[in-house]
N, C-alpha and C positions, 0 to 999 in steps of 0.2 A: 470580474474574471475569477475563476475558481481554480485553485492549484492543490494538488496532492504531491508531496515530495517525500523521498526516502532519506532519512538522516543516517541510518545505520543498518548494516547487515553484518551479523557476526555468527560464528559457529557456537553452538551449544555443546554440551558434553555428549549428546547422542547424534544421530543422523539428522537432526532437525536444525534448521536455521532460524535465527531471530531477525525479523524485519520490523523496523520501527520508523516512524516518521510523523509528519504533522500535516493536517489539512488546513488550508487558508481560503477565505473568501474575500476578495478585494483587499488582501493583506491582513485580514483579521482572522484569528483562529476560530474555526467553527467545527461542530460535530458533523461528520459526513460519512457516508458508506464507502468502504475501501475494499476492493476485490484484488486478490493476488492470484495470478495465473502462472503456471509453468510455461516458460518461453518455448521449451522444446516440444511439449505435447499439446499445449493450449488448454490443459485441464484447469478448472477452477480449484485452487488449493485451499483458499480460505476467504471468507467474507466476514468482515468485522465493521464496527462503527467506531469512529474516533470519539474520544471523550469531549467534554464541553470546551476544553482548551485546544482541541484539534489533534491531540496526541493519540497515536495508535501503536500497538505492538502485537505481533503475531508470530507464532511458531509454525513453521511450514517444513514439509519434507525437503531434503537436500535436492537441489537442482543446480545446473550450471548458470542459469539466468532466469529472471522473473519479469513479468509484466505487472505493474501496479496501476490500477485504475481507480480514480476517485470519482464518485457519482454524487451529483446533487439530487437528492430525493424530492426536492421541491420543483425540479425541472425548470429552474430559472437559468442555470448555467449548463453548458455542455460538459460531458465527462472529460476528465483530463487523464493522461497516461504518462507513466515513466516506463519506457521500454528498455529491454536488455539490461536490467539491473543485475549486476553480478556480485557475488560474495567477495569481500576484500580479504 
């Protein structure tokens, strides 16, 4: 099973938010594709790849909630999503 989870969302000094997390495959950190969408409009805000330890960090425009989708580019595992991720 493949998981993408969000560890932190915090405000930066501008109207951008920082979203950071880690991608895991069967509990082991892996580099995966991460897509961040606006929950309100559905627009793709950012597409990044986590590092070899599974860590990712992205600066995205302010929104009240986000949808984070982890994608297995090898097509072995289904995509996973964290829905309604809100800034703290």
